[in-house]
N, C-alpha and C positions, 0 to 999 in steps of 0.2 A: 548469457551473457545478457543482462537487461537493457533494453533499449530504453531512456528515458524518456525520448521524445512521443516511440508511441504511445506507449500506456501513458502518457500525461493528454495525447492526443483523446485516447480510449476514455477514459474515466478519469483523470485529473491526478491520476494516485502515479505514486514512482521512486522509486533507490538510488543512493546515491551512496558512495565510501567518503565515510566523513573524514577519517586517515588513513592511510594504509597500515600505517607503523603498528595502533592499536587494534587493528582490523575490526572496528568501529565502525558500520552501516547505518544512513537513518532513512526510515521509509515512512513516509507519506502517506495517508489515506485519505480519503473521499467522503469521510464522511456525512457530507452533504447529501450524499447520495440516501439518506437513512433517516435525514432529519422527518419527523411526524408532520410536517408540515408542507413536503415536497410534496405534492402528487401528482408529476409527471412518475414518481417512480415507488410511491406509498405501495407495498406489498409485495411488489415484485420482486424478493427474494435476494438477487445479487445481482443488478441491471447493468455491470460494467464488469462484468467476472471478475473483481476485487478481491474476492474471499480466495479465489480459484489460484489467482494469482501470488497473493499473500502466501497462501498454503504453501506451491513450489518453494518460491522464492526463501521461505524459512526454513525447507528441506536442504538448498542448495548453502545457505551460506550456514546449516548447521555444520555441510561436510565440507565445506572450506576454516572451519573453525573459528566464523567469524560471531560478533556480538551485533544485536539490531537494536536500534532505539527507536521508536515510532513517535509520530507526532499525527493530531487528526485538528480538521477543521473546526469542529462542534463539538460540545464539551462534551466526554460520555458520561453516563448517569451512572 
């Protein structure tokens, strides 16, 4: 089970169901962490363990037969 509150506090990313009938979940990633002007985390890899969390989340959602729609804070180039 995903704990929305602790993930949001840890790194600003979270997942939540959009609808149970369509088996669709929203995943919101904090891409501000990887913005090239963010000197606090520049070059640190995965500072909030967001990709580790995402990998496990996608594995779980696949096993549950759910679809995921990803959203980002900053446009991905």
